[in-house]
C-alpha positions as CSV (number, residue, x, y, z in Angstrom):
1,M,-16.0,1.2,-2.5
2,L,-13.1,-1.1,-3.0
3,S,-12.2,-4.7,-3.9
4,H,-8.9,-4.8,-2.0
5,T,-9.3,-7.7,0.3
6,P,-9.1,-8.4,3.1
7,L,-9.4,-5.1,5.0
8,P,-7.7,-3.2,6.5
9,D,-6.4,-1.1,3.7
10,S,-4.4,1.6,5.5
11,R,-4.9,4.3,2.8
12,V,-8.6,3.8,2.7
13,E,-8.9,3.9,6.5
14,K,-6.8,7.1,6.7
15,E,-8.9,8.8,4.0
16,A,-12.1,7.8,5.7
17,R,-10.8,9.1,9.1
18,F,-9.9,12.4,7.5
19,L,-13.3,12.7,5.7
20,K,-15.0,12.0,9.0
21,T,-13.3,15.0,10.6
22,Q,-14.7,17.1,7.8
23,G,-18.3,16.0,8.7
24,H,-18.8,13.2,6.3
25,E,-20.5,9.9,7.1
26,I,-18.8,7.0,5.3
27,R,-20.1,3.5,4.4
28,I,-17.7,1.1,2.9
29,I,-18.6,-1.5,0.3
30,C,-16.1,-4.4,-0.1
31,P,-16.7,-7.9,-1.4
32,Y,-14.8,-9.7,1.3
33,I,-13.7,-8.4,4.7
34,K,-11.5,-10.1,7.2
35,K,-11.7,-7.8,10.3
36,R,-8.4,-7.5,12.1
37,K,-9.4,-4.4,14.1
38,V,-12.2,-2.1,14.9
39,F,-12.9,0.5,12.2
40,D,-14.3,3.6,13.9
41,C,-14.2,5.7,10.7
42,F,-17.0,3.8,9.0
43,I,-20.6,3.9,10.1
44,E,-21.3,0.7,8.3
45,I,-19.3,-2.0,6.5
46,I,-21.1,-3.9,3.7
47,S,-19.7,-7.2,2.4
48,F,-20.9,-9.9,0.0
49,G,-18.5,-12.9,0.2
50,S,-16.7,-12.4,-3.1
51,I,-16.0,-10.0,-5.9
52,K,-17.6,-12.4,-8.4
53,N,-20.8,-12.5,-6.4
54,L,-20.9,-8.7,-6.1
55,L,-20.3,-8.0,-9.8
56,I,-22.7,-10.7,-11.1
57,R,-25.5,-9.5,-8.8
58,T,-24.8,-5.9,-9.8
59,L,-24.5,-6.2,-13.5
60,L,-27.1,-9.0,-14.0
61,P,-30.6,-8.9,-12.4
62,N,-31.7,-11.4,-9.9
63,I,-34.4,-13.3,-11.9
64,F,-36.5,-14.0,-8.8
65,Q,-36.3,-10.7,-7.1
66,N,-35.5,-8.5,-10.1
67,K,-32.8,-6.6,-8.3
68,F,-29.4,-5.2,-9.1
69,L,-27.4,-5.4,-5.9
70,L,-25.3,-2.2,-5.9
71,F,-28.1,-0.2,-7.4
72,D,-30.4,-1.2,-4.6
73,L,-27.8,-0.2,-2.0
74,I,-27.4,3.2,-3.6
75,K,-31.2,3.7,-3.6
76,K,-31.3,2.7,0.1
77,F,-28.4,4.9,1.3
78,R,-28.7,7.8,-1.2
79,P,-24.9,8.8,-1.0
80,Q,-23.8,12.3,-2.0
81,V,-20.5,11.0,-3.4
82,L,-19.2,7.6,-4.7
83,H,-15.5,7.3,-3.7
84,V,-13.9,4.3,-5.5
85,H,-10.5,2.8,-4.7
86,D,-9.7,0.5,-7.6
87,I,-10.5,-0.3,-11.2
88,V,-12.7,-3.3,-10.5
89,M,-15.2,-1.3,-8.4
90,A,-14.9,1.8,-10.6
91,I,-16.7,0.0,-13.5
92,P,-20.1,-0.5,-11.7
93,A,-19.6,2.8,-9.8
94,L,-19.3,4.7,-13.1
95,L,-22.5,3.2,-14.3
96,I,-24.3,4.0,-11.0
97,S,-22.9,7.5,-11.2
98,K,-24.3,8.2,-14.6
99,V,-27.7,6.6,-13.9
100,H,-28.3,8.3,-10.5
101,G,-26.3,11.5,-11.1
102,I,-24.0,11.0,-8.2
103,P,-20.5,12.5,-8.3
104,L,-17.7,10.0,-8.7
105,V,-14.2,10.2,-7.1
106,Y,-11.9,7.6,-8.6
107,D,-9.0,7.1,-6.2
108,S,-6.4,5.0,-8.1
109,H,-3.8,3.5,-5.7
110,E,-2.1,1.7,-8.6
111,A,-1.5,2.1,-12.3
112,W,-3.8,-0.8,-13.1
113,D,-3.1,-1.1,-16.8
114,L,0.7,-1.0,-16.1
115,Y,0.2,-3.5,-13.4
116,A,-1.5,-5.9,-15.8
117,L,1.2,-5.3,-18.5
118,S,4.0,-5.9,-16.0
119,N,2.3,-9.2,-15.0
120,F,2.3,-10.2,-18.7
121,K,6.0,-9.4,-19.1
122,T,7.0,-11.3,-16.0
123,A,4.6,-14.3,-16.2
124,S,5.4,-17.8,-17.2
125,F,4.6,-18.7,-20.8
126,R,1.5,-20.6,-19.7
127,S,0.1,-17.5,-17.8
128,K,0.9,-14.9,-20.4
129,L,-2.4,-15.1,-22.3
130,N,-4.4,-14.6,-19.1
131,H,-2.4,-11.5,-18.1
132,L,-2.5,-10.1,-21.7
133,L,-6.3,-10.4,-21.6
134,R,-6.3,-8.6,-18.2
135,Y,-4.2,-5.8,-19.7
136,F,-6.6,-5.2,-22.7
137,I,-9.6,-5.3,-20.3
138,F,-8.0,-2.8,-17.8
139,L,-6.5,-0.5,-20.5
140,P,-9.8,1.0,-21.8
141,F,-11.3,1.3,-18.4
142,Q,-8.2,2.9,-16.9
143,R,-8.2,5.4,-19.8
144,F,-11.8,6.5,-19.8
145,I,-13.1,6.2,-16.2
146,P,-10.9,9.1,-15.1
147,K,-12.3,11.2,-17.9
148,F,-15.9,10.6,-16.8
149,S,-15.2,10.8,-13.0
150,N,-15.4,14.2,-11.2
151,F,-12.0,13.8,-9.7
152,F,-9.1,11.4,-10.4
153,I,-6.8,10.9,-7.3
154,V,-3.4,9.3,-7.7
155,T,-0.6,8.6,-5.3
156,H,2.4,10.2,-6.9
157,D,3.3,13.2,-9.1
158,L,4.9,10.8,-11.7
159,M,1.7,8.9,-11.9
160,A,-0.3,12.1,-12.4
161,R,2.0,13.2,-15.2
162,F,1.9,9.7,-16.8
163,Y,-2.0,9.7,-17.0
164,L,-2.3,13.4,-17.9
165,K,-0.2,12.7,-20.9
166,A,-1.8,9.3,-21.8
167,M,-5.5,10.4,-21.3
168,R,-5.4,14.1,-21.9
169,I,-7.9,14.8,-19.1
170,N,-8.5,18.1,-17.5
171,P,-5.6,18.8,-15.1
172,D,-8.0,20.4,-12.6
173,K,-9.6,17.0,-12.1
174,V,-6.4,15.3,-11.1
175,K,-5.4,15.4,-7.4
176,V,-2.2,13.9,-5.9
177,L,-2.6,12.4,-2.5
178,R,0.7,10.6,-1.6
179,N,0.9,7.7,0.9
180,V,2.6,9.8,3.6
181,V,2.2,9.1,7.3
182,D,-0.6,10.2,9.5
183,F,1.3,11.1,12.7
184,T,-1.8,10.8,14.9
185,E,-1.5,7.1,14.3
186,M,1.8,7.1,16.1
187,E,0.6,8.8,19.2
188,G,-1.2,5.6,20.6
189,R,1.6,3.1,20.0
190,H,1.5,0.0,22.2
191,G,4.5,-1.6,23.8
192,F,5.7,-5.1,23.2
193,E,3.3,-6.5,25.8
194,T,0.7,-6.8,23.0
195,L,2.9,-9.1,20.9
196,D,2.6,-12.8,21.1
197,L,4.8,-14.5,23.7
198,A,6.4,-16.5,20.9
199,N,8.2,-13.3,19.9
200,K,10.2,-13.1,23.1
201,K,13.4,-13.6,21.2
202,L,12.4,-10.8,18.8
203,M,11.9,-8.4,21.8
204,E,15.3,-9.3,23.2
205,D,17.0,-8.7,19.8
206,L,15.2,-5.4,19.2
207,N,16.3,-4.1,22.6
208,N,19.9,-5.2,22.1
209,K,21.8,-2.1,21.0
210,E,24.7,-4.3,19.8
211,I,22.6,-5.9,17.1
212,F,21.9,-4.1,13.8
213,K,18.3,-4.5,12.9
214,V,16.9,-4.3,9.4
215,I,13.1,-4.5,8.7
216,Y,10.8,-5.2,5.7
217,H,7.1,-4.8,6.1
218,G,4.4,-5.2,3.5
219,G,3.1,-7.8,1.1
220,L,5.1,-11.0,1.0
221,A,3.5,-13.0,-1.8
222,G,3.8,-12.8,-5.5
223,R,6.6,-12.1,-8.0
224,K,6.2,-8.4,-7.7
225,R,7.9,-8.5,-4.3
226,P,10.9,-10.8,-4.5
227,I,11.2,-11.2,-0.7
228,R,13.2,-14.4,-1.2
229,L,16.1,-12.1,-2.1
230,L,16.1,-10.8,1.5
231,I,16.3,-14.3,2.9
232,K,19.2,-15.2,0.5
233,A,21.1,-12.0,1.5
234,M,21.3,-13.2,5.1
235,Q,23.5,-16.1,3.9
236,Y,26.3,-13.5,3.5
237,L,25.7,-12.1,7.0
238,K,25.8,-15.3,9.1
239,N,28.7,-14.2,11.2
240,E,27.5,-10.7,11.8
241,R,25.4,-9.3,14.6
242,I,22.6,-8.4,12.2
243,I,18.9,-9.5,12.2
244,L,16.2,-9.2,9.6
245,V,12.6,-8.6,10.7
246,I,9.9,-9.5,8.2
247,A,6.4,-8.2,9.0
248,G,3.5,-9.4,6.8
249,S,1.1,-12.2,6.2
250,E,1.5,-15.5,4.2
251,Y,5.2,-16.2,5.1
252,D,5.3,-20.0,5.7
253,A,7.2,-20.6,2.4
254,L,9.7,-17.9,3.4
255,K,10.2,-19.6,6.8
256,E,11.0,-22.9,5.0
257,L,13.5,-21.2,2.8
258,A,15.2,-19.6,5.9
259,I,15.5,-23.0,7.5
260,E,16.8,-24.5,4.3
261,L,19.5,-21.8,3.9
262,G,20.5,-22.1,7.6
263,V,19.6,-18.4,8.4
264,A,16.4,-18.9,10.4
265,D,18.1,-17.8,13.7
266,S,18.8,-14.4,12.3
267,I,15.3,-13.7,10.8
268,H,12.2,-12.9,12.7
269,F,8.8,-13.4,11.0
270,T,6.2,-11.4,12.9
271,G,3.1,-12.1,10.9
272,F,0.5,-9.3,10.3
273,L,0.9,-6.4,12.6
274,T,-1.5,-3.5,13.2
275,H,0.1,-0.1,12.8
276,D,0.4,0.7,16.6
277,I,2.6,-2.4,17.2
278,L,4.4,-2.0,13.8
279,F,5.5,1.5,14.6
280,T,6.8,0.3,18.0
281,I,9.0,-2.3,16.2
282,L,10.0,0.1,13.4
283,E,11.3,2.6,16.0
284,K,13.7,-0.1,17.4
285,C,15.2,-0.8,13.9
286,D,18.2,0.7,12.2
287,A,17.2,0.5,8.5
288,G,14.1,-0.3,6.4
289,I,13.9,-2.3,3.1
290,I,11.8,-1.7,0.0
291,C,11.8,-4.8,-2.2
292,M,10.0,-4.3,-5.5
293,D,11.0,-6.0,-8.7
294,P,12.0,-3.2,-11.1
295,K,10.5,-5.1,-14.0
296,Y,7.0,-4.1,-12.8
297,L,6.3,-0.8,-14.5
298,D,3.6,0.3,-12.2
299,G,6.0,0.3,-9.3
300,H,7.9,3.2,-10.9
301,V,5.0,5.6,-10.7
302,T,3.2,4.8,-7.4
303,S,3.9,5.9,-3.8
304,F,5.1,3.4,-1.2
305,V,3.4,3.6,2.1
306,K,6.3,2.0,3.9
307,L,8.8,4.6,2.6
308,Y,7.2,7.4,4.6
309,E,6.7,5.1,7.6
310,Y,10.4,4.3,7.6
311,F,11.3,8.0,7.3
312,A,8.9,9.1,10.0
313,L,10.7,6.9,12.5
314,G,14.1,7.8,11.4
315,L,15.1,4.8,9.3
316,P,17.3,5.2,6.2
317,V,16.1,3.0,3.4
318,L,17.7,0.1,1.4
319,A,15.7,-0.1,-1.8
320,T,15.7,-1.9,-5.2
321,P,16.2,0.7,-8.0
322,M,12.8,2.3,-8.6
323,Y,12.5,5.5,-10.7
324,N,10.0,7.1,-8.4
325,L,12.4,7.1,-5.5
326,R,14.8,9.6,-7.1
327,E,13.2,12.5,-5.3
328,V,14.7,11.1,-2.0
329,D,18.0,9.7,-3.4
330,D,19.9,11.3,-0.5
331,F,18.2,9.0,2.0
332,I,18.3,5.8,0.0
333,T,20.9,3.1,-0.7
334,Y,20.1,1.0,-3.7
335,W,20.7,-2.7,-4.1
336,N,19.9,-5.2,-6.9
337,S,20.9,-8.7,-5.6
338,P,21.2,-10.6,-2.3
339,K,25.0,-10.1,-2.2
340,S,24.7,-6.4,-2.9
341,L,22.1,-6.0,-0.2
342,A,24.3,-7.8,2.3
343,E,27.2,-5.5,1.3
344,K,25.0,-2.4,1.7
345,I,23.9,-3.5,5.2
346,I,27.5,-4.0,6.2
347,E,28.3,-0.5,5.0
348,C,25.5,0.9,7.1
349,V,26.8,-1.0,10.2
350,K,30.3,0.6,9.6
351,N,28.9,4.1,9.1
352,K,26.7,4.6,12.1
353,E,27.5,8.4,12.3
354,K,26.2,8.8,8.8
355,L,23.1,6.8,9.7
356,L,22.4,9.1,12.7
357,S,22.7,12.1,10.4
358,I,20.4,10.6,7.8
359,S,17.9,9.6,10.6
360,K,17.5,13.3,11.6
361,E,17.0,14.4,8.0
362,V,14.4,11.7,7.1
363,K,12.4,12.5,10.3
364,K,12.4,16.2,9.2
365,Y,11.4,15.3,5.7
366,A,8.5,13.1,7.0
367,R,7.2,15.9,9.2
368,Q,7.3,18.3,6.3
369,N,5.3,15.8,4.1
370,N,2.7,14.5,6.6
371,W,-0.8,13.2,5.9
372,Q,-2.8,16.1,7.3
373,A,-1.0,18.6,5.0
374,E,-1.3,16.2,2.1
375,C,-5.1,15.9,2.6
376,H,-5.7,19.4,1.3
377,S,-6.2,17.8,-2.2
378,L,-8.9,15.6,-0.8
379,K,-10.6,18.4,1.1
380,E,-10.5,20.6,-2.0
381,A,-12.1,18.0,-4.1
382,Y,-15.0,17.4,-1.7
383,E,-15.5,21.1,-1.2
384,L,-15.8,21.6,-4.9
385,L,-18.3,18.7,-5.1
386,S,-20.5,20.0,-2.3
387,S,-20.6,23.5,-3.8
388,K,-22.1,22.2,-7.1
C-alpha cells in the first residue's frame, strides 16, 4: 500500500520483486497509477483515481452500499501481511491491522514529520500555516504507528537512531533497508536505440570522450531539490567541453531558464527514463550530482537511491552538504552554490587520474553494499511474521 504517485516507485518495485522470489504474492494498492512499464512483480494493481477518494471511501461508509473501501478489499483478498510505504496509507492500514488482526509492516521511506517541519521552515509566509498544520498532523502518527506496527523499516542507520531515540520503540522491531542497487536490474540494459530520435545530439555527446559529462537524475520539482542551481552553474562553464544531463519529469521551466541564461546547448533534458536506459546513460557519464537543499531536515537522515546508482556505475559524486553522506566522504566532493559547483567540476576535469581511482573504489563499495545482501532485513522480518 502506498500513496506515492505515479508509479513506478523503484524501491517498492525492488521490494516486491524480492518478496516474490521468497514465495509471496503481492497486490499493490495505490490511489493513482500512471503506468510507464510492465510490473511483473505484482499479481494485481488496484487504483482509485485519487488519495482523497480512497481515504473518504475507507474512513466513511458509502451511505448507499454501506461499504468501507479498503476494509472490503481486505475481506476479499485476505492478505497475510499489510506492507505500507508511507504515512498517509499507514493510517487506514493500522486501523485495518487492529480490526482484522493482520500483521503490519510500516516501511517509512522518508522522515515524514521532519519533511513537514522542513516545508514549514522553507515555505513562504502565506504557506506556513498549511505546512505547520501538516507537521502537527504527521507528528503523532509518525510517532505512534511504528510502535503499533510489527516492524518499522527505515532507509538509513541515522534515521533508525533518530526514531529509536524519539519514540523509544523496541529496537528488535526496527529494520534498516537502504536504497542500494539491485545489480540484476543492470543486466538487461538497453542501448541508445530505445531513446527518442530527438536525443541524437545527447548520444553523440555521451560517446565523445573529449567531453566531460555530469548527470543529475531524480525529482526536478519543488524547493527541496534546487535544480535551478545546476542550470546556473553552467553559466561558469560556457567555454568548457562540459555537458550537463538532467534526467527526470516536469522540466519545462528548467528548459526555459537554460535558454534565458544562454546555456541550453550544453544541457540535455532527457525526460523520465526507465532504469534500463538510465543505467546505459549513467555508464557514459563522468560524475553524478546530488542536489538537496540542506535546510530540509529529513534529507539528512534518509538514503538517496541515486547515490548508490552513481557508485555502482563508477561515478564520483558532487553533492550539497548533507549529514548522512559523511560515511562516504572519500567519494564525494561538496558544493553549496552554482559557482562552487562549476569550480568543483573543473577540478574533476583536471584530475582525471584521481577520478579513475575513485571510480574503482565506488564500484567496489557498491558491490559490497548491494540490494540482495541488504534484503536480509526484509527476509528476516517476514520469516518472523510467518512463524507467529
